[in-house]
N, C-alpha and C positions, 0 to 999 in steps of 0.2 A: 599561520598561512590558512587561507580559505580555500573550498574546493570551487573547481569550475564544474558548473551544472548545465547539460543539455537536456531538452524535453522533448519527447517525441509523444505526440498527440494522436490517440486511436479514435478516428469519428465513430467507427461501428460501436464501441462500446463507451465512449467517453472517459478513457482511462489515458493516463499520463505515465510512458516510461521515462526513467533518468538515466542517461549516462553522467555519472560523477567521477571526476578523476582530479589526482594530484596533480598541480601543474609543477611541482619539483622534479618528480618522478615517473610520471606518466602512467601511475597505476591507478587503474578504473573499476568503480563497480557498476553494474546495471541492476536497477532496481524496479521490480515491478514488472518484468518484461511480459508481453502480450504475445500469445499465440492465436494466430486468427483462424475462424471458425465459422463454418457456414452451417446455420441451424438446420437448415432444408436438406442439404445432403450429408450433414454430419462429418464432413470433410474440412480438415485442417489446412492452412500456409504458414509458411513461416517468413513470410513476405516483411512483417512489422519487424519481428527479431533480426532479420538479415540487415535491415536499413541503419538499425543501432547498432549492430556489430561492423557494417561496412564505414560508418561515421567513426567509430573507436579506431578502425583499422587506419583511417585515411589520415587520421591526425597521430598514428605513430602511439596509440594508447594501448596497455595491455590490460585486458581485462581479468583481475584477479579476485572477484566478488562477484555472484549473483545474489540479489538480497530481496528477500520478501518480506512485504510489511503484514501481510495477514494470508490465509488460504479465501482465494479470490471468490465471490459467488456471481460475479457478473462478466467474467472472460477467464479464458484458459493462460496458463501460465506457459512462457517458453523457457522456463528456467531448465527443464531437463533437456530440452533441444540445445541451447546454449551450452550447457555443461559439455554436452557432447563434443562441443566444436571448439571449446577454450580450454576445457580441463578446470575452470574455475568452481569452486565450491559453492553450494546454495544453502544460505542461512536463512531461518526463519526463529519465531518464538519458540520457547520450549514447551509452551503450553499447546504447542499444533496437535500433543496427542491426544488431547480432550475433542477437539474439530476432527482428528481423523476418526476415533472412536464413535462420536455422535453420527457423522455422515456416512461411515461405513455400514453401522447397523440402518440407518434410514434407507441406504440404497441396497441392502443384502449383501455387501460386499466384505470380504476378509479383511480385517483391520491391516493396514499397511503397518509396515514396521517403521520406527522414527529414523531409522538409518535412509530412508529414502532421501530425507535431506543430508546435508553433509555437516552442518552445524547448528544446535540449537541453542539459541541466546538467551540468557536469563536478563531479569531486570538488572541494570547496572554494569553490565560486561563491556568492555573495552576491547578494540581490535583494530590492526594497523591497515591502513588504505594509503599505501607508499609512506610518505613521512607524515600524514594524517592520522589522529585518532578517531574512530566510531565510538561514539557511546549509545549503549541500548537503554530505551525507556519503555517498560511494558505500559501499555495506554490500551488496555481492555476496555470493553463495552460494546464495541461494534461486535466484535468476538472477543473469546476468552484469550485467545492468542495474539491480539494484535499487538504490535512493537511499532516505535518510531527510531529514527537512525540521527543521531544527531552529530553533525561532521562541521567543525570550525563554526561558522556563523550560520549554517543552514541545519533545518532539521525537515526530515521527509515523515510526513504524518500519515500515508496511506488514505484510510476511509474515517479517520477520527475527526479530522476538521475538512470543509471544505472553504471554498472563496466566502470571504464575509458575506457578501450580498445573497449566499444559498444556505450556508448555515454549518449543520453537522449530520453525522452518517446516523443511519437508521440503528436501531438496537433491539431489534425484534428477531433476529435469528438464533437458533439455539445456542445457549450459552450467553448470548447478548444481554446488556442491561444499561437500561438508561443513567439509572443513578451513578453507575459504574462509571458509564461513559463520560458524565459530567464532571467526575472527580479527576477522570485522565485528562480531560481538557483543562481543568485548571491546574493541572501538572505543567501541562504544555505552557500555559498562559504565564506560568511563573518565569518562564524564560526571559532574558533580556528583550524589550521591545523590538530592538533592530534585527532581531534574529530574522533569516530569510525562512519563510514556510514553503515548503513545496507539497501540494496536495496530490491526491491519487486520482481525483477524477474532477471535470468540471461539468456540470449541467446548466447552460444559461438562465439564468433568472427569467420570468415571464413577462417581463417588461421588455427584454430583448434590448436593453440599452447598452450593450456591451459585446465583445467579441470574446471567444474562449481565452479563459486565462488560468493560471495553476500558481504563479508566485505572488504571495502576500508577504506582512510580517507578523510578528507576533504582537507588535503594537496596533496594526490594523485590525486583527483578530479580537483583541482585548476591548477595542472602542466599538467597533460596530459590527462585530457579528450578529447576524439578525437571530440566534438563537441563544447565544451566550455572551455576547457582548453586555458593556455597559453594566456589568455588576448583576446579570441575571441569577436568580438565586437556584439552589439545589431543586428544590420542590417546584419552583415553576418549570423549571426545564424538565424535569422528569415527568411532569404532569403533560407538557407540550409533547415531549419526545413519544410518549406513550400514545397520546391521540392520535397523531400524525401517522406513527406506523401503523396503527389500525387502517388506515385509509391507503398503504402502500402495497401494490402487488408484488408480488414474488420476482426475482429478477429473470427475464426470460431465459438466461443460460445457467440458471442455479443447478440443473442435474449433471451437466455434461462438464461445466466449469468444476464444480467440486469432485467430482469421480477423477477426475484428472488433477487437482492441485493439492488433495491430499495426499497425492503421489508424486509431489514435487513437478507437477506438470506433465507426467509420463501419460500418453493416448495410446489406447490400443488394446 
């Protein structure tokens, strides 16, 4: 059996949150939940997270997992908020400890305990979502702690891959690496071509020929991803990614996002 997937797009940060459930049992996971943040005032709102939770409750779903693909630099996580409402544990990749150390030092903060997250996943870990099995794939490169979640015929890749016409994640954050990212992407592209791919963001290509989208397939990525499709070599990708990253500004919410996200989304 395959999961049912519902997407919630946050216009302010171009982030997609996923509500994923097992049709047989109603057990559900929320992947990469967003906490709304007003950069001008520094205030937060839970409207986006509340909408996802309301949808789950309206369908009789029980949220049993809150899953992060990585510590996001472009939006605040609502993981801690939703944990308080649902009692569901927050899971993240076990190399989050490296990210915590890096950014705590950068911001002059004490290093958070890894236990602010409830479950640290290693590559190859498997756990239950109702009657479904979730497989953890370590897919570093964007950050050292990035993981993807494979559930049935679907894989949730966070920022590792974007839609084919937009390409791939940046790799210039501390601990990021373009060559490592290429190898992680090749691991994803080795999955069956019919595998559904759910990306963490969508940024419209400059030609403006489509609306926002966040679902594709491994086959489509393999054939047509503008950065890695059609057999792009590791050397070519690494050179392209490094040159492109040099032109990118830092994310607007980098500091408030990472201050919160290395603590599982806790604010204040």
